[in-house]
C-alpha positions, -999 to 999 in steps of 0.1 A, spaced: 513 531 -134 477 542 -129 475 529 -92 505 544 -74 505 526 -41 535 517 -20 527 480 -22 525 481 -60 559 499 -62 573 472 -39 562 445 -63 576 464 -93 610 471 -76 613 435 -63 605 421 -98 631 443 -114 657 433 -88 649 396 -94 654 400 -131 687 418 -127 702 395 -101 688 363 -116 710 366 -147 740 381 -128 736 413 -148 741 436 -119 753 432 -83 728 459 -71 754 478 -53 733 509 -59 747 543 -48 721 567 -63 685 564 -75 668 590 -96 631 594 -89 604 620 -84 592 629 -50 560 608 -49 557 596 -13 547 560 -22 576 556 -45 601 572 -21 589 548 7 592 518 -16 627 528 -27 637 530 10 621 496 17 639 479 -12 674 494 -13 700 502 14 725 530 16 716 550 -15 712 586 -22 680 597 -39 684 622 -67 657 643 -84 658 664 -115 662 701 -110 640 707 -140 611 688 -125 614 706 -92 612 739 -111 582 726 -131 565 716 -99 568 751 -85 557 767 -118 526 744 -119 516 754 -84 522 791 -92 500 788 -123 472 770 -104 472 799 -79 471 827 -105 507 839 -103 511 838 -141 479 858 -147 490 889 -167 457 906 -159 461 905 -121 463 939 -104 485 925 -76 508 901 -95 537 908 -119 546 877 -139 582 889 -142 584 890 -104 569 855 -102 595 842 -126 623 860 -106 611 843 -73 609 809 -89 645 813 -103 657 823 -68 640 794 -52 655 770 -77 690 782 -70 687 771 -33 698 735 -42 729 749 -58 738 770 -27 727 745 0 756 730 19 737 712 46 730 742 68 693 745 75 698 779 91 711 792 58 681 776 40 656 791 65 673 826 63 671 826 25 634 819 27 629 847 52 648 871 30 627 862 0 595 866 21 605 901 32 618 911 -2 586 902 -21 559 908 4 525 893 10 513 891 -27 540 865 -35 542 847 -2 522 817 -14 549 806 -39 577 809 -12 556 792 15 547 764 -10 584 758 -17 593 760 19 566 735 31 570 711 2 608 711 -3 622 718 31 619 682 43 642 670 16 669 695 25 664 688 62 670 651 62 699 656 37 688 627 16 677 647 -14 699 661 -41 692 675 -75 704 664 -108 714 698 -120 713 709 -156 717 741 -176 684 762 -177 680 756 -214 682 718 -212 652 698 -200 672 673 -181 707 659 -181 694 625 -169 697 595 -191 664 584 -173 645 609 -195 658 591 -226 650 557 -212 615 570 -203 610 581 -239 620 546 -252 595 530 -228 567 553 -242 577 544 -278 577 507 -269 542 508 -254 528 532 -281 499 554 -271 485 530 -245 479 547 -212 479 514 -193 503 486 -198 500 452 -183 527 438 -160 539 410 -184 545 434 -212 564 457 -189 586 429 -176 593 417 -212 604 452 -220 628 452 -191 642 418 -202 646 430 -238 664 462 -227 690 442 -208 692 417 -236 686 385 -217 
């Protein structure tokens, strides 16, 4: 979707729910939903579904941290202050926090403080970025990660489904609503 507004997500989710329930395909007793961390989408999911746990892909969390690190020069091999190997080491340690986290924010905060003291000021931006951007998901205990081995892009079937959607629509960047809803109907073989 090119316009990612909460109201638009609400329309999409309500339409999908209507299709699925209209033909008694699913009772919508949804326990988990896989999504990214986009605020408008997260709000819309919360508005449209009750008592579910949101899951995000570990790979995408890692890619988000890497992207921020690259934008801020932490992968620049010519930098006098930054060692790319250390950058990768920090990102790896940050990405293991979801594996270790057991609901104790003190543990989470202490791990961040240890990383900050271990790597010093030159690398503090990466750690602070993770802390400010990801802490809220740990804090409200509503965010888990779909974990996968480091050499696999994702263990989520959603990635495969996303690939099928892209093939269906071809190279078009924008797809109109009727085509998208027809795709959904075709996929569930109504």
